[in-house]
N, C-alpha and C positions, 0 to 999 in steps of 0.2 A: 387664542395666545394672551390674556393678557400681559401688560407692565408688569406686574405684579409679581408675575412667574418669571418673565426674562429676568427683573434684574437679577433672578434666585442664580439661572443659569449663566450670568457674564462673568470674566472673567477681566480682560478688557474694551471698553469702548471709549471711543471717541463725546468729546462733549457737543458733536455737531451731530453726532448719529445719536445720540441721548435726544433729544430737541427731536428730530426726528419720528423716533419712536414714543413720543409724549404725544406729539400733534397727533399720528396716527390713532394713538390710544385714546384721546380724546374725541375724537372725529367717531371712531367706533364705538363710545357710549352713546354719542348722541344717536347715532342711523340704529343701533339698538331699537330703541326707544321708540323712533317714527317710522321704519323701513328693513323687513327682513332682505339679505341680500338680494334674491329675487324680484322683487318688487321696488326695489335700487336700481337691479338692471332696466325694468322696461323703462324708469323715471331716465337715466344718463345714457345709456343706450352701451354702456359698460357689460360687458360681460360677468355671468357668477361667481364662475369661475376665476377671472383677473383680480374682481375683489374678493374674494375668501386670499387669494396669494398675498393682495397689500392688506388687508387685515391680520397676516397671522406671520406678515414683515417677513416671507421670503420673498419680495420684491422693493422695491421703493418706486412710488410712483412719479410716474415727471410729475410737472408742475400742471399740465394741460389738463392730464387724467385727474389728479385730484382734486381741483377746481370743478370739473365734469362732477366728481361724487359730491364734492359739497353741495352745489347748488340745488339740487331737490330737496337737501336741509333745511335750505336757508342760511343758508351759511357762506363766507368768504372767505380771503386770508386781506391780514393788515398787515404792515411795518408798526412795530416798535419798537421804539428808543430801547438799547439795551441800560438797565438799570445798574449803574457802579456802584 
């Protein structure tokens, strides 16, 4: 399920949840260009079924798990100042 589809179904969501959904959606877009879920499983050691649950927003990954998913994609997490 993509962020655009999720937005249509949401009645109430916090700003923090919105940020998590955007972050995971961006990760999925990049992952789909580089690896299948099965290929990523081999690269990072996280089971394909767990990757699928994260990518369909059934679960929110821990920071450690998310970093493991990002590493084979050549990605990392950086902090940025919030623009006011």
